[in-house]
C-alpha positions, 0 to 999 in steps of 0.5 A: 189648764186644769181640765178633766182627763180626756187625753191619756199620757200614752196617747200624748207621748205616742203623738210626739214620738218615742223618747230616747236619751232620758237624763235627769241632768240639767240641760238647756231645755230644763233651764227654760222650764226652771226659769218659768217655774222659778218665776211662778213660785216668786209670783205665788209667794207674793200673789195676794199682795201683788193682785192680778194686774201686778201678777200679770205684769210680773210673769209676762216677760218670763212667759214670752221668753220661755214660750214660743207663743207664735207657734203655739197660736198657730198650732191651736188653730190648726188647719184653720190658720191658713183660712185667716187673713193677716189681720185675723192672724195678728189679732188671734196671736195677740189675744192668745198671748194675753190669754196665756199670760192671764192663765198663769197670773190667774191660777198661780196666786197663792202659796202654801208650801208648794214646790216644783221638782224637775224629774228629767229631760228627754230627747224626742225622735220627732222634730228635734224636740225635748220633753222636760218632766216635772212634778208640782208638789202641793201643800198636802203632798199630792203631785201633779205631773207637768210635761213640757215639750220644747223646740229651738228658736234662734238657739233657745229652747222654748215651750210649745206644749204643756201636758198636765197629768197626761192631758195636753193643753194644746190638744184640748185648745185645738179641739175647742178652737177648731169647733168654734171656728167651724160652727160660729166663726172667728169673731166668736172665738176672739170673744170666747178668749177675751171672756176667759181672760176676764174670768182669769182676772176676776178669779173665776 
């Protein structure tokens, strides 16, 4: 998630459509993000005592409830999704689910007074989606901007993309995973994801 900027905020917003009806009031999409961030804060405050395995177990239900992981998995593979057979698709979704949860458990493990602040909930013109913007305020006062794009799944707003300081994690993964599939094939992609899961577990 914390990667060098290669996608600007303007490009990110243009890709998803111009924004309309911005509001700072709490809507249903905002509540989804608030639930995620509340769980992250609880995990951070108890992070060292919990250890990685318990952090993973504690955040997993929230990640699964607030993210549309099946859709995200298809999006990060892009056009290659249809080239995978049913078993490969199932394997990728499950491995990607583990990676997503392990990323939260591995990255948010300490607490030094940090906090999340919701800035706005915005409707997007494209595809009945919402954009929720939030600041992560670090202990030194520095701010990181999180943009969450959500859509509805069975009348529940779920996250399908996260942008950090203008960099879309979905776009980064799509470029990376597509390149691996083209050059090295599906088994190598799964190996790379599992390697990253192990790194998250070991604090690397």
